[in-house]
C-alpha positions in Angstrom: -7.4 10.2 20.6 -5.4 12.4 23.1 -7.9 15.2 22.2 -10.8 13.0 23.1 -11.8 12.5 19.5 -10.6 9.7 17.3 -9.2 10.1 13.8 -12.2 8.1 12.6 -14.7 10.6 14.0 -12.9 13.4 12.2 -13.0 11.5 8.9 -16.6 10.7 9.4 -17.5 14.3 9.9 -15.6 15.4 6.8 -17.3 12.6 4.8 -20.7 13.6 6.1 -20.2 17.2 4.9 -19.4 15.9 1.4 -22.2 13.4 1.3 -24.8 15.9 2.6 -23.5 19.5 2.2 -26.8 20.9 3.4 -27.1 18.6 6.4 -25.9 21.2 9.0 -27.7 24.5 8.5 -25.1 26.3 10.6 -22.4 25.5 8.0 -22.0 26.6 4.4 -20.2 23.8 2.4 -18.6 24.7 -0.9 -17.2 21.8 -3.0 -15.0 22.3 -6.0 -14.5 19.4 -8.3 -11.6 19.0 -10.6 -11.0 16.8 -13.7 -7.8 15.4 -12.3 -7.4 13.5 -9.0 -5.0 13.8 -6.1 -3.0 10.6 -5.7 -2.7 8.7 -2.5 1.0 9.1 -1.4 1.0 5.8 0.4 -0.2 3.5 -2.4 2.2 2.1 -4.9 -0.4 1.2 -7.3 -2.7 4.1 -7.2 -6.4 3.6 -7.7 -8.8 6.6 -7.5 -10.5 7.0 -4.1 -13.7 8.7 -3.4 -13.5 12.5 -3.2 -9.9 12.6 -4.5 -10.9 15.2 -7.1 -12.5 17.6 -4.6 -11.5 20.6 -2.5 -13.9 21.6 0.3 -14.3 24.8 2.1 -16.7 25.0 5.1 -17.7 28.4 6.6 -19.5 28.7 9.9 -22.1 31.4 10.9 -19.3 33.6 12.4 -17.6 33.7 9.0 -14.7 31.4 10.0 -13.6 28.9 7.3 -11.7 25.7 7.2 -10.7 23.9 4.0 -9.5 20.4 3.1 -8.9 18.2 0.0 -11.3 15.3 -0.4 -8.5 12.8 -0.4 -7.7 13.7 3.2 -10.7 11.7 4.4 -9.0 8.5 3.2 -5.6 9.6 4.5 -7.0 10.3 8.0 -9.2 7.1 8.1 -6.5 4.7 6.8 -3.2 6.2 7.9 -4.2 8.8 10.6 -2.4 11.3 8.3 -3.5 14.9 8.3 -0.8 16.1 5.8 2.5 17.6 6.6 3.8 21.2 6.4 1.7 22.1 3.4 -1.1 24.7 2.7 -3.8 22.0 2.5 -2.9 20.4 5.9 -6.0 19.8 8.1 -4.9 20.5 11.7 -6.8 17.9 13.8 -7.1 20.3 16.8 -8.5 23.1 14.6 -10.9 20.6 12.9 -12.1 19.3 16.3 -12.7 22.9 17.6 -14.2 24.2 14.3 -16.7 21.3 14.0 -17.4 21.1 17.8 -16.5 17.4 17.9 -16.4 15.9 21.4 
């Protein structure tokens, strides 16, 4: 929220890209689906969540890309968690800037 955008708005944007990859003609959305699923690290009894078997890469018209795992939508929405110091972390400031969220 300190950036003027809520975690919910970021999660909504990511989910919209998965739900409708061609919805924003200025972005190219590539979705890779896997047989296995990423587990929610905060749930003791894990149940598969939507998009937990996906990796997403979004490229803008300038050729810049941002990627994220599908499970991050749930992690952001429910826990305000953008991952730690790992390669698939989605930096909230970068996501806000990349997607032009205000």
